[in-house]
N, C-alpha and C positions, 0 to 999 in steps of 0.2 A: 101954549104953552109947551118948551121943549121937556119931555116925559124924560127924565133920571133913568137911565140905567144899572145895576148893583152887577158890579164887579165882581166876582164868584175867585177867592182868597187860596192862591197855586196850591197843590197837595204837595207839599213837604215832605222827605220822610224822616217816619217820630225819631229814626236814630241815626245816628255815622255823619260824614259830612253834609253840610250845604255847603255848595257850591254859588256863591255872591257873585257873578262875574258883568266885569263890566266891560264893552266893545272897545276896543286900542286901535286906535289909527297908527303910533309912533312909540318907539319904545319899546317891542319885542321881541321877542326871536320865538323861532318855532320846534319843537326839542321832540321825538323821535317817546312812543313810548317805552320801544326796546329800551333806552335807558332812565327813564324816569320808574317805570315801571320792574325792573331787573332785579330777580330774583338773585342773585347767584354773589351783587356784588354788595358792598355793606356803602352808607346811608353815605360819611364821606366822600364816596367815587364814584357815588350818583350827581352830587350834589356839586364836585366838584367836574363831573363830564358837563354839565350843565351851565356852567359858566365857563370852558373851556370853547364848547360850544356858540354861547354868547357874543363871541368875541368878535371883531373885524380881523379880518385877513393878516398877517406881518405878526402879528398881538408878541410879544415874548409872554411864553406859559414855565419857565423853565422853574425849578423848585429853588430859586434865593428869589424870584420876581416872585410867587407868588406867593410866598413864606410874607413880604414886605408887607402884602395887603390883608390877608388872612391872620387869624389868631391863632391859628394850629404852628404846630410845631413845624421843618422841616422833611424828619423822621416819616409825620402821620402825614406832609402833603408828598411823597417818592413815593413810600409805599398806597398811596393813593393812585399816582401814576403806575405804579408796575401794576397797579389792578388792572386797570383803565383797556393798558396795553395790555396784558393780556387773553379780555374777553374779548380783544376786538377794536375798542373801539377808539385807541389811538397806538402812533405809530412812529415810529423816532428812529432814523437811521443821518448814518453820518456821511458829509460828503465832502467831497476836498473840494476849493473854493481858490482865487484867485489869489498867486502871493504864498502857495505855499498850504493854507491854511487849512482847519479842516472844523466847519459847523453843521451843528445840529439839525437837520430838515424835521418837524414834529407835521403829523397828518391824521387830522381828526376826522371821527366816521360816525353818521346821526346812522344807519343802516352796514352794519359792516360784511353781513351776508350775502347783502345783494353789491356790494365794492368789490367782493372778495369772486362772485361769480364777474360781475363786467369784467372785471382785468383777465379774470381765464379767458372767457372770450376774444379780449379785446387778441392778447399774443397767439387762439389758433388766426382769425380770421386776416392776421396782417401776414402779404406772401414776403418771401422773402426775394431780393431788388432781381433786378435780372440781370447778367453782366452784356455791357453796351456792345454793339458789336463794329467790327476793326472795320476804318477803312481800306477800300482799295482800291492799289498801285498804281498813282502818276501811270499812261502809257509810255516806253523810250522810243526817243529817236531812235531811226536805224544807223541816220550819219555818225552823228553823235551821243554816246552815251554821256548819259545828263548825273549828273555826280548826286553820289546818295546825298541825302536832305539832313546836317544834321539838325538833329531835333535838339530842341529848346527844355527848358531846367525849369524843368516843374518842383515845385517849391512841394516841400511835405506839408501836408497836414497837422496838423495844430492836431496834442499826444491829445484824447482826451477818454478819460477813464471811463470805461462802461457802467451803462447807471444799473446798481442793481433790482433789479427782477424782483415788482414784488410777492413778498413773502404771503403764501399761505395765509390765511385768519387763522388761528389756531383754538381749538373745539377748547370750549370754557369748561376747568375743569371742575364739574359737580358733584355736590354729595351722592349718596345708591337713595337713589329713588325719588330723590330732584328733575321737577322737566325745567328748563330754559324759557324766562321769558317770551321768547319769538314764536314757540311752539306749545303753550300754554291751551291747554282748553280746558275749561270751568266741566269736571264733571258732575251731571244732576244725580241729584238724592236718591235712589229708591224709595220711590213714594208707590206704596201699595193704592193702585184703581178702587173706587166707594164701590165697585160690585165685587172685590176680591173678597169667599169667606174669610170670617176673623173666624181666629180660633174662639173656643168656651172659655164662658169665666171657671178659677178655679175657685171651686166645692166650696159650699160653708161646712166650717169642723161641728164636729159633734162629738159623744159623748164617748165613752167607749161604756159604758156601763148606767144608761139611762135610769131615770127613775122619775116617779111622780115626782117628788118630794122635790128634785133638783128642777126638774120640767118647771114648777110653776114657781119657783125663786127666778127663775128668767125671767117671763113672764113678766111678774112683779117691777121689776128691775128698767122691762124696758119701758113696759107701758106707765113708769114712773119719772122717767127720765127728763120729760116737758119739765118736772117741776124745779129741778135745778138746771136745764138746761132748756129756755123756751121756744128756742128752735127749732130745738129736736121733738118734732110733733110724730107722734109714727098712729099708722093706721092701725085697727084690728090684723089687717092682710097681714102687713109689715114684722107686725107683734109678734105674730102664730110664724111668721117666713121667718124670724134670725131666732125664734128662744135656742135650738140645737146651738148658734153658734154662743151665748153669753152660757147656753149649761154648759159647754164646753169646757168655756173659762172660769166657773164656777167646779167645778169639778178637777181642775186644776192646781186646785188652792188660793184661787184669786180670789179675795174680799169683795163683797160689793158696792163698797166705796171708790175702792183701784177699776174696778170693772166702768165706774158710771164715771170716774174720771178719765183713765183709755181712752172710751166714745166719746164723749162732751166735751175736750178739751179740747181748743184755739183750733175752732173751724173755720174753714172759706169763709171771709165774705162777699156775694151775699148766699147762704147753704138754699138752695135752690131741690135735695131733691135729700133728704136728711136721711130717710131707708138707704139707702145706693152707700154712703159717706158711712153711717155703720153697718153695713154689714164687708165696707171694704178695710175699714177695721179694723174688725172679728176676723180675716184673714190675714192682711198682714200684721196684726200684730198679736195672734194668739204667741202667750205664756208659751217655754215648755213645759213637758210635766213634774209632778215632782218625784227625786229619786224615791224607788222604793227605800223602804227602811230593811235592814238585814235583825230579821229575829234576837235577838238574845235568851237562849236558855236561860233558864233563872240556876242558881243553885241551891243545893238539899244536903240535909243534912242525913247520909245513915245510919237507918236506925238501927245495926247492926252493932258497931263498931264506932259511928258516931262523928265519921271523916266525911269532910266537903269533897260535892262532885254535885255535877252539871246535868240536869234530866230536867225533861217538862211534865212527872211527877214526882214526889215523893217517895220513897222505898230504900232496895237497899243497894250500893256500888255495886259494882262490875264483880269486884274480890269479892267480898259476901257472894253474892248469889252464886257463886260458881263451886266455894263453899259448901252453901245447903245445896246446890245439884249433885253434889261428890256426895252427900256428907255418909254415903251408907255402903261407897267405896272406895274407900280417902287415897290408896296405892294408885291410882290412875289422872292425882293431882300431879304430879313431879313426871309422869310421863311426859 
């Protein structure tokens, strides 16, 4: 009996695109990633360049011919063609043909940089044609001088316009900080090695004026968290270690119910370390201290003149105190 073998499922990425590729034998084109993943061109220009690369030689790719096929307007197609020409993937030149007409010659490049380097190398390597050597004259007879030969009429060569030299591929205009697709190198993130020293954790808050009643109330609150939130079961050592942080919250005017809700509300699931979560929330969610109240000096009635003045203790106002102080020497009051 044959043994059936289980085929392990392919490990597909958990997020992002998943390619379902089928091997093609006809009806496909090879497109360079320099075009399909170019970072400096629009998607319309990339799609139009891909379509041009897939066409056979001699196909018409004028603006009107493309607008008759695709739903984009002539203005958008013309802008995409100019974009391809600006980045070197397309080159359009005008040539004079027979009959005095002018035709547009279009060249599509799948690798503009390599094409420019090849054109430059070809222009340097082609030597100039050497001049033809002059034919030696035939020796003349001593008796009868030979008549001078009549040169045969040489037909004038047809006038042919010199083909323009291939223009250098212009460098694409890129935004500041942009890297072209051909030179794009992914930068690895700076991840610290596992043996690198970790920074110390932030300290737990402590009350400014610790007291025994405040610490007892904080310890009771921590020990009773499991009554309202069963997931927050703290050990005795955890309660003793976290008590100063809860005491700092209570000192800042937080009610015990508000502290309990802030520490236990919406925990992550599953909750593996409740003490660590409580410590993190005590540090990260620490409320600011209450503003210090400005003491208000009470109003008092003067015992001598019954006028109202502000003083922490009852007595006489400032004017009556001066009169009493200079009662023996009244002339000094007006000095």
